[in-house]
BAVEXKE-893046 format. One line per 4 residues: number of its first residue (from 1); for each residue x negated, y negated, z of C-alpha. Coordinates in Angstrom, 2 decimals, decimal comma, padded with zeros to 5 digits, always signed. Example, Ala and Ser with C-alpha at 12.3 -4.5 7.8 and 13.67 -1.06 7.14 Angstrom:
2
1	-012,30 +004,50 +007,80  -013,67 +001,06 +007,14
! end
This chain:
264
1	-010,21 +064,65 -003,70  -009,81 +067,79 -001,34  -010,68 +065,32 +001,86  -007,57 +063,00 +000,67
5	-005,17 +066,30 +000,40  -006,02 +067,24 +003,65  -005,14 +064,01 +005,32  -001,71 +064,03 +003,87
9	-001,12 +067,69 +005,20  +001,78 +067,39 +007,97  +000,68 +067,10 +011,49  +002,23 +068,57 +014,48
13	+006,02 +067,25 +015,63  +005,97 +066,07 +019,17  +009,33 +065,53 +020,75  +009,06 +062,37 +022,34
17	+010,89 +059,32 +024,47  +011,07 +055,79 +023,25  +009,62 +053,67 +025,99  +009,56 +050,00 +024,38
21	+007,99 +048,02 +021,62  +004,64 +046,53 +020,84  +005,47 +043,69 +018,09  +006,60 +046,07 +015,58
25	+005,47 +049,20 +016,53  +007,60 +051,54 +018,94  +005,70 +052,85 +022,05  +006,67 +056,59 +022,65
29	+006,22 +058,70 +025,80  +004,85 +062,35 +025,25  +004,86 +065,44 +027,50  +002,46 +068,07 +027,44
33	+003,44 +071,88 +027,04  +004,50 +072,31 +030,80  +006,06 +068,90 +030,93  +004,23 +067,54 +033,74
37	+001,48 +065,02 +032,34  +002,44 +062,48 +029,83  +000,83 +060,23 +026,98  +001,88 +057,17 +025,46
41	+001,79 +057,19 +022,04  +002,53 +054,75 +018,93  +004,43 +054,56 +015,93  +003,41 +052,16 +013,59
45	+006,57 +049,82 +011,95  +005,73 +051,74 +008,48  +006,24 +055,06 +009,86  +009,33 +054,09 +012,16
49	+011,93 +055,03 +009,15  +012,68 +055,19 +005,78  +015,58 +052,74 +006,19  +015,41 +048,97 +005,42
53	+015,02 +047,23 +008,96  +013,84 +044,06 +010,36  +012,50 +045,63 +013,84  +012,55 +049,06 +014,81
57	+014,71 +048,08 +017,81  +017,84 +048,15 +014,97  +017,18 +051,55 +014,81  +015,61 +053,03 +018,30
61	+016,63 +052,07 +021,97  +014,40 +052,90 +024,96  +015,25 +055,98 +026,38  +015,86 +057,61 +023,07
65	+014,34 +061,10 +022,11  +013,43 +061,48 +018,70  +010,92 +063,77 +016,71  +008,06 +062,16 +015,64
69	+005,04 +063,94 +013,44  +001,24 +063,61 +014,70  -000,93 +061,18 +012,43  -004,05 +060,95 +013,95
73	-006,03 +058,87 +016,99  -006,79 +055,25 +016,74  -007,17 +052,34 +019,21  -009,59 +054,34 +021,48
77	-007,54 +057,55 +021,22  -004,25 +056,60 +021,25  -002,04 +059,11 +019,23  +000,45 +057,81 +016,57
81	+003,05 +059,25 +014,96  +005,00 +059,04 +012,57  +009,18 +059,39 +012,95  +010,25 +058,93 +009,22
85	+008,40 +062,24 +008,55  +011,18 +064,16 +010,32  +013,87 +061,36 +009,78  +015,84 +063,90 +007,54
89	+015,18 +067,64 +008,68  +016,31 +069,51 +005,37  +013,90 +066,99 +003,35  +011,14 +068,13 +005,79
93	+011,73 +071,76 +005,53  +011,60 +071,10 +001,20  +008,80 +069,59 +001,59  +007,00 +072,14 +003,83
97	+007,94 +074,82 +001,49  +005,34 +073,87 -001,20  +001,79 +074,62 -001,84  -001,01 +073,11 -003,53
101	-000,99 +074,69 -006,99  +002,48 +075,98 -006,97  +004,50 +075,53 -010,57  +008,06 +073,93 -009,92
105	+010,62 +072,75 -012,44  +012,89 +069,32 -012,35  +014,03 +067,07 -014,58  +012,68 +063,34 -015,07
109	+014,87 +060,75 -013,56  +012,96 +057,45 -014,55  +010,17 +056,56 -016,42  +008,18 +053,54 -015,47
113	+004,85 +052,22 -016,58  +002,77 +053,11 -013,51  +004,17 +056,76 -013,32  +007,48 +059,24 -013,92
117	+009,73 +060,00 -010,84  +011,13 +063,84 -011,03  +014,69 +065,55 -009,62  +012,66 +068,50 -008,20
121	+014,93 +071,62 -008,39  +016,62 +072,42 -004,87  +015,64 +069,28 -003,36  +018,46 +067,71 -001,11
125	+021,30 +065,74 -002,37  +021,22 +062,59 -003,04  +017,35 +062,18 -003,00  +014,18 +062,12 -005,80
129	+011,08 +063,70 -004,57  +009,26 +064,44 -007,39  +006,38 +061,91 -008,92  +004,01 +062,11 -012,07
133	+001,01 +059,53 -011,46  +000,22 +058,35 -015,08  -003,10 +060,20 -015,16  -001,54 +063,26 -014,66
137	+000,81 +063,20 -017,49  -001,37 +064,87 -020,03  -005,03 +064,80 -021,59  -003,88 +062,38 -024,57
141	-004,58 +058,97 -024,51  -001,13 +057,17 -023,91  -000,03 +053,89 -024,34  +002,89 +054,12 -021,56
145	+004,46 +057,28 -019,98  +007,04 +057,56 -022,20  +005,22 +058,66 -025,27  +005,13 +061,88 -023,39
149	+008,53 +062,29 -021,35  +012,09 +060,86 -021,16  +014,85 +060,56 -018,45  +017,12 +064,08 -018,56
153	+013,78 +065,88 -019,80  +013,19 +069,23 -018,12  +009,75 +069,71 -017,42  +007,41 +072,44 -015,32
157	+004,43 +071,18 -013,61  +001,95 +071,68 -010,88  +002,30 +070,47 -007,19  -000,50 +068,37 -006,15
161	+000,54 +067,72 -002,92  +003,92 +067,54 -000,59  +003,99 +064,68 +001,55  +006,34 +064,57 +004,80
165	+005,53 +061,04 +005,27  +006,18 +059,62 +001,58  +009,22 +062,03 +001,24  +007,27 +062,99 -001,68
169	+005,71 +065,93 -004,02  +003,40 +064,69 -006,32  +003,13 +066,77 -009,59  +001,21 +067,05 -012,66
173	+002,35 +067,83 -015,84  -001,22 +068,00 -017,19  -002,65 +070,82 -014,74  -000,07 +073,33 -017,03
177	-002,24 +072,27 -020,08  -005,64 +073,07 -021,33  -008,53 +070,61 -020,73  -009,22 +069,79 -024,71
181	-012,68 +069,06 -023,60  -013,33 +072,66 -023,03  -013,26 +073,41 -026,45  -015,16 +070,39 -027,50
185	-017,92 +070,42 -025,19  -020,12 +072,26 -027,83  -019,86 +069,05 -029,97  -022,99 +067,46 -028,32
189	-025,12 +066,26 -030,85  -022,47 +066,10 -033,53  -022,06 +062,86 -035,53  -018,19 +062,35 -036,03
193	-016,04 +059,63 -037,54  -013,03 +058,85 -036,11  -010,93 +055,43 -035,34  -011,23 +052,73 -032,59
197	-007,76 +052,91 -030,50  -009,00 +050,68 -027,56  -011,60 +047,85 -027,15  -012,28 +046,87 -023,84
201	-014,48 +044,15 -022,34  -017,65 +047,00 -021,89  -017,15 +048,74 -025,37  -014,37 +050,54 -027,46
205	-012,89 +053,87 -027,10  -012,95 +056,06 -030,02  -010,58 +059,20 -031,40  -012,70 +061,88 -032,01
209	-010,11 +065,11 -032,26  -006,58 +065,38 -031,18  -006,41 +064,69 -026,88  -010,24 +063,83 -026,86
213	-011,25 +060,22 -026,92  -015,01 +059,01 -025,96  -016,41 +055,95 -025,12  -019,19 +053,89 -026,89
217	-020,95 +050,62 -024,86  -020,82 +047,47 -026,19  -024,57 +047,78 -026,25  -024,56 +050,44 -028,96
221	-022,48 +047,91 -031,10  -025,42 +045,79 -031,58  -028,80 +044,23 -030,53  -027,35 +040,42 -030,20
225	-025,84 +038,92 -027,22  -022,43 +039,18 -027,97  -019,23 +038,35 -025,30  -017,12 +041,16 -026,08
229	-016,85 +043,86 -028,91  -013,54 +042,24 -030,82  -016,03 +040,20 -032,37  -017,69 +042,89 -033,83
233	-014,90 +045,30 -034,34  -010,89 +045,79 -034,70  -008,81 +048,20 -033,46  -007,81 +051,01 -035,83
237	-011,25 +050,41 -037,82  -013,24 +053,72 -038,63  -016,76 +054,17 -036,95  -019,48 +056,85 -036,87
241	-020,78 +057,88 -034,00  -022,59 +060,66 -032,38  -021,17 +062,48 -029,20  -024,27 +062,39 -026,08
245	-022,49 +063,69 -023,46  -019,25 +065,76 -022,91  -018,58 +065,62 -018,95  -016,00 +067,83 -018,07
249	-015,94 +067,48 -014,55  -014,69 +063,44 -014,86  -013,35 +064,56 -018,17  -015,79 +061,43 -019,97
253	-017,21 +061,75 -023,33  -020,38 +058,94 -024,03  -021,26 +058,18 -027,45  -023,79 +056,13 -029,30
257	-023,51 +054,30 -032,87  -025,35 +055,75 -035,74  -024,53 +053,18 -038,55  -021,93 +050,58 -037,17
261	-018,18 +050,53 -038,11  -016,80 +052,10 -041,41  -014,96 +049,52 -042,61  -012,70 +050,95 -045,24
! end
């Protein structure tokens, strides 16, 4: 995760001159600090602009001077850049002010099955810069983000990253909550009973405590060859299990069966 975050950190901003197009990519000329030596760089189509376009030539003209952020070197060392990272100066300045772990406030804008968009306080007008992935919403088991937040709700969240190229601040609500497995870690070896909350091809998930779910492999349910767990148990059934591992780093609880489903 840290290596990915490092890759998302903004690069240096270079003043470049558009010299042509290679397919849908923009070719640019860069000057060194003294303005004597030049280098040819490339702005990939997806890094040209946040605006919709059929081809970058709709937005850029040969001879035009623009600012672009360094991304890295590919194609035998050719420098790649992002113009979209510098397209809205106010947005770039806003994003550069954030640090990982910083706590910010905002208002939920939209809730989707893939995540939540958030208007972060202080963002430029007309933009929505915050986003929370489903795994970063809560430690609890949820079927949809709407179980955790709703449009218009005020929230406080922790910054995971701020990306100039995407124009987005990735946030975490979960980081503001205590990891429930910390208090559950001493339950290894205990026999517990809880409802089966989800059945998947490889096994079942069992609710063990508030915000704590454990996984039980199919092989623990029977010694007979069975294709899927739903032939043996149903969601909502109580099952007695033994806690074999609490992995805080992977946020995982592993279980083994002690007596099968406790049908009531």
